[in-house]
DSSP file (Angstrom, degrees, kcal/mol; ACC not computed):
  #  RESIDUE AA STRUCTURE BP1 BP2  ACC     N-H-->O    O-->H-N    N-H-->O    O-->H-N    TCO  KAPPA ALPHA  PHI   PSI    X-CA   Y-CA   Z-CA
    1    1 A M              0   0    0      0, 0.0     2,-0.1     0, 0.0     0, 0.0   0.000 360.0 360.0 360.0 139.9   10.8  -12.1   26.2
    2    2 A T     >  -     0   0    0      1,-0.1     4,-2.3     4,-0.0     5,-0.2  -0.382 360.0-107.8 -77.0 165.2    9.3  -15.5   26.4
    3    3 A R  H  > S+     0   0    0      1,-0.2     4,-2.8     2,-0.2     5,-0.2   0.878 119.0  53.1 -62.1 -38.6    8.1  -17.2   23.3
    4    4 A L  H  > S+     0   0    0      2,-0.2     4,-2.3     1,-0.2    -1,-0.2   0.911 110.3  46.6 -65.2 -42.3    4.4  -16.8   24.3
    5    5 A R  H  > S+     0   0    0      2,-0.2     4,-2.4     1,-0.2    -2,-0.2   0.903 113.9  48.6 -66.0 -40.6    4.8  -13.0   24.8
    6    6 A L  H  X S+     0   0    0     -4,-2.3     4,-2.4     2,-0.2    -2,-0.2   0.922 111.9  48.3 -65.5 -43.7    6.7  -12.6   21.5
    7    7 A A  H  X S+     0   0    0     -4,-2.8     4,-2.3     2,-0.2    -2,-0.2   0.890 112.3  49.8 -63.6 -39.3    4.0  -14.6   19.6
    8    8 A S  H  X S+     0   0    0     -4,-2.3     4,-2.5     2,-0.2     5,-0.2   0.915 110.5  49.8 -64.8 -43.0    1.3  -12.5   21.3
    9    9 A F  H  X S+     0   0    0     -4,-2.4     4,-2.4     1,-0.2    -2,-0.2   0.925 111.9  47.3 -61.7 -45.6    3.0   -9.3   20.3
   10   10 A V  H  X S+     0   0    0     -4,-2.4     4,-2.5     2,-0.2    -1,-0.2   0.896 111.7  51.2 -64.1 -40.5    3.5  -10.4   16.7
   11   11 A A  H  X S+     0   0    0     -4,-2.3     4,-2.2     2,-0.2    -2,-0.2   0.929 111.9  45.8 -63.5 -45.1   -0.2  -11.5   16.5
   12   12 A V  H  X S+     0   0    0     -4,-2.5     4,-2.5     1,-0.2    -2,-0.2   0.900 112.8  51.4 -64.4 -40.5   -1.4   -8.2   17.8
   13   13 A L  H  X S+     0   0    0     -4,-2.4     4,-2.4    -5,-0.2    -2,-0.2   0.915 110.1  48.4 -62.9 -43.7    0.9   -6.3   15.5
   14   14 A L  H  X S+     0   0    0     -4,-2.5     4,-2.3     2,-0.2    -2,-0.2   0.896 112.1  48.6 -65.4 -40.1   -0.3   -8.3   12.4
   15   15 A V  H  X S+     0   0    0     -4,-2.2     4,-2.3     2,-0.2     5,-0.3   0.923 112.0  49.5 -65.3 -43.2   -4.0   -7.7   13.3
   16   16 A A  H  X S+     0   0    0     -4,-2.5     4,-2.4     1,-0.2    -2,-0.2   0.906 112.8  47.0 -62.5 -41.8   -3.3   -4.0   13.8
   17   17 A L  H  X S+     0   0    0     -4,-2.4     4,-2.3     2,-0.2    -1,-0.2   0.891 110.5  52.8 -66.9 -38.8   -1.5   -3.7   10.5
   18   18 A A  H  X S+     0   0    0     -4,-2.3     4,-1.0     1,-0.2    -2,-0.2   0.923 115.9  38.5 -64.3 -44.3   -4.2   -5.7    8.7
   19   19 A F  H  X S+     0   0    0     -4,-2.3     4,-1.0     1,-0.2    -1,-0.2   0.858 117.6  50.4 -75.2 -34.4   -7.0   -3.4   10.0
   20   20 A G  H  X S+     0   0    0     -4,-2.4     4,-2.2    -5,-0.3    -2,-0.2   0.832 102.1  60.7 -72.0 -32.8   -5.0   -0.2    9.6
   21   21 A A  H  X S+     0   0    0     -4,-2.3     4,-2.2     1,-0.2    -1,-0.2   0.884 102.2  52.4 -64.1 -38.6   -3.9   -0.9    6.1
   22   22 A G  H  X>S+     0   0    0     -4,-1.0     5,-1.3     1,-0.2     4,-0.8   0.881 110.2  48.3 -64.2 -38.2   -7.5   -0.9    4.9
   23   23 A A  H  <5S+     0   0    0     -4,-1.0     3,-0.4     1,-0.2    -2,-0.2   0.890 112.9  47.5 -69.7 -39.0   -8.1    2.5    6.5
   24   24 A L  H  <5S+     0   0    0     -4,-2.2    -2,-0.2     1,-0.2    -1,-0.2   0.851 107.6  56.2 -70.4 -33.7   -4.9    3.9    5.0
   25   25 A A  H  <5S-     0   0    0     -4,-2.2    -1,-0.2    -5,-0.2    -2,-0.2   0.712 104.5-130.0 -72.9 -19.2   -5.7    2.6    1.5
   26   26 A G  T ><5 -     0   0    0     -4,-0.8     3,-2.1    -3,-0.4    -3,-0.2   0.961  24.2-147.1  70.8  51.3   -9.1    4.4    1.5
   27   27 A N  T 3 <S+     0   0    0     -5,-1.3    -1,-0.1     1,-0.3     3,-0.1  -0.230  78.0  21.0 -53.9 134.5  -11.2    1.4    0.5
   28   28 A G  T 3  S+     0   0    0      1,-0.3     2,-0.3     0, 0.0    -1,-0.3   0.309  99.9 108.3  90.3  -8.8  -14.1    2.4   -1.7
   29   29 A R  S <  S-     0   0    0     -3,-2.1     2,-0.4    -4,-0.1    -1,-0.3  -0.753  70.7-118.3-102.1 150.8  -12.7    5.7   -2.8
   30   30 A V        -     0   0    0     -2,-0.3     3,-0.1    -3,-0.1    -3,-0.0  -0.710  29.9-121.3 -87.0 133.9  -11.4    6.5   -6.3
   31   31 A A        -     0   0    0     -2,-0.4     3,-0.1     1,-0.1    -1,-0.1  -0.369  35.3 -97.1 -69.8 151.9   -7.8    7.4   -6.5
   32   32 A P        -     0   0    0      0, 0.0     2,-0.5     0, 0.0    -1,-0.1  -0.268  48.9 -86.2 -66.3 158.7   -6.9   10.8   -8.0
   33   33 A R        +     0   0    0     -3,-0.1     2,-0.4    13,-0.1    12,-0.0  -0.536  56.5 174.3 -69.2 119.4   -5.9   11.1  -11.6
   34   34 A V        +     0   0    0     -2,-0.5    12,-2.8    -3,-0.1    13,-0.3  -0.996   6.0 167.7-131.8 131.5   -2.2   10.4  -11.9
   35   35 A E  E     +A   45   0A   0     -2,-0.4    10,-0.2    10,-0.2     8,-0.0  -0.997   9.4 142.3-143.0 143.2   -0.2   10.1  -15.1
   36   36 A G  E     -A   44   0A   0      8,-2.2     8,-3.8    -2,-0.3     2,-0.2  -0.971  50.5 -62.1-166.4 177.3    3.5   10.0  -15.7
   37   37 A P  E     -A   43   0A   0      0, 0.0     6,-0.2     0, 0.0     2,-0.2  -0.495  44.0-144.8 -75.3 139.5    6.4    8.6  -17.7
   38   38 A A    >   -     0   0    0      4,-3.2     3,-1.6    -2,-0.2     6,-0.0  -0.459  32.0-100.3 -91.4 171.8    7.0    4.8  -17.5
   39   39 A L  T 3  S+     0   0    0      1,-0.3    -1,-0.1    -2,-0.2     0, 0.0   0.777 122.7  56.1 -65.3 -26.0   10.5    3.3  -17.6
   40   40 A D  T 3  S-     0   0    0      2,-0.1    -1,-0.3     1,-0.0     3,-0.1   0.390 121.2-105.3 -88.1   4.8   10.0    2.3  -21.3
   41   41 A G  S <  S+     0   0    0     -3,-1.6    -2,-0.1     1,-0.3     2,-0.0   0.232  84.0 117.6  94.4 -14.0    9.2    6.0  -22.2
   42   42 A K  S    S-     0   0    0      1,-0.1    -4,-3.2    -5,-0.1     2,-0.4  -0.280  73.9 -94.6 -78.7 171.0    5.5    5.5  -22.7
   43   43 A R  E     -A   37   0A   0     -6,-0.2     2,-0.5    -3,-0.1    -1,-0.1  -0.728  34.3-151.8 -87.9 136.7    2.9    7.3  -20.5
   44   44 A L  E     -A   36   0A   0     -8,-3.8    -8,-2.2    -2,-0.4     2,-0.5  -0.944   7.5-163.2-111.8 126.6    1.6    5.4  -17.5
   45   45 A N  E >   -A   35   0A   0     -2,-0.5     3,-1.4   -10,-0.2   -10,-0.2  -0.932  17.5-146.2-113.1 129.4   -2.0    6.2  -16.3
   46   46 A L  G >  S+     0   0    0    -12,-2.8     3,-1.8    -2,-0.5    -1,-0.1   0.813  96.7  67.6 -62.4 -31.0   -3.1    5.1  -12.8
   47   47 A A  G >  S+     0   0    0    -13,-0.3     3,-1.6     1,-0.3    -1,-0.3   0.731  84.6  71.5 -63.6 -22.0   -6.6    4.5  -14.0
   48   48 A S  G <  S+     0   0    0     -3,-1.4    -1,-0.3     1,-0.3    -2,-0.2   0.648  94.8  54.8 -69.7 -12.6   -5.3    1.6  -16.1
   49   49 A F  G X  S+     0   0    0     -3,-1.8     3,-2.1    -4,-0.2    -1,-0.3   0.250  77.6 143.6-100.9  10.8   -4.9   -0.4  -12.9
   50   50 A R  T <   +     0   0    0     -3,-1.6    -3,-0.1     1,-0.3   -20,-0.0  -0.246  68.8  18.5 -56.4 133.2   -8.5    0.1  -11.7
   51   51 A G  T 3  S+     0   0    0      1,-0.2    -1,-0.3     0, 0.0    -3,-0.0   0.368 109.5  92.1  87.8  -4.4   -9.9   -2.9   -9.9
   52   52 A R  S <  S-     0   0    0     -3,-2.1    -1,-0.2     0, 0.0     2,-0.1  -0.929  84.6-102.2-121.5 146.9   -6.4   -4.4   -9.1
   53   53 A P        -     0   0    0      0, 0.0     2,-0.4     0, 0.0    -3,-0.0  -0.398  43.0-175.7 -64.3 142.5   -4.2   -3.9   -6.1
   54   54 A L        -     0   0    0     -2,-0.1     2,-0.5     2,-0.0    -5,-0.0  -0.990  19.2-155.3-145.3 132.0   -1.4   -1.4   -6.7
   55   55 A V        -     0   0    0     -2,-0.4     2,-0.6     2,-0.0     0, 0.0  -0.942  10.8-161.1-107.3 122.9    1.5   -0.3   -4.6
   56   56 A V        -     0   0    0     -2,-0.5     2,-0.7     2,-0.0    -2,-0.0  -0.923   4.1-159.9-106.7 115.5    2.9    3.1   -5.4
   57   57 A N        -     0   0    0     -2,-0.6     2,-0.6     2,-0.0    -2,-0.0  -0.851  10.9-178.2 -99.6 110.5    6.4    3.7   -4.1
   58   58 A V        +     0   0    0     -2,-0.7     2,-0.3     2,-0.0    -2,-0.0  -0.945  16.0 153.9-111.3 120.1    7.3    7.3   -3.9
   59   59 A W        -     0   0    0     -2,-0.6     2,-0.3     2,-0.0    -2,-0.0  -0.919  23.2-160.4-142.2 166.6   10.7    8.1   -2.6
   60   60 A S        -     0   0    0     -2,-0.3     2,-0.5     0, 0.0    -2,-0.0  -0.987  13.7-139.0-147.1 153.0   13.4   10.8   -2.9
   61   61 A S              0   0    0     -2,-0.3    -2,-0.0     1,-0.1     0, 0.0  -0.971 360.0 360.0-115.2 124.0   17.1   11.0   -2.3
   62   62 A W              0   0    0     -2,-0.5    -1,-0.1     0, 0.0     0, 0.0   0.437 360.0 360.0 -97.0 360.0   18.3   14.2   -0.6
């Protein structure tokens, strides 16, 4: 690939991700009530992060 083609591809990819991320995040909708244990043993409530960006990483090891 030439540099111009690569730069065009990256630009289109970034624009697609930027517009797609907003749709996936559900902008304007309230997240469901989620509560669970934090690493320090206390209870963590998702509502305490209201109004701030939050990334929830859910993973599993099989």
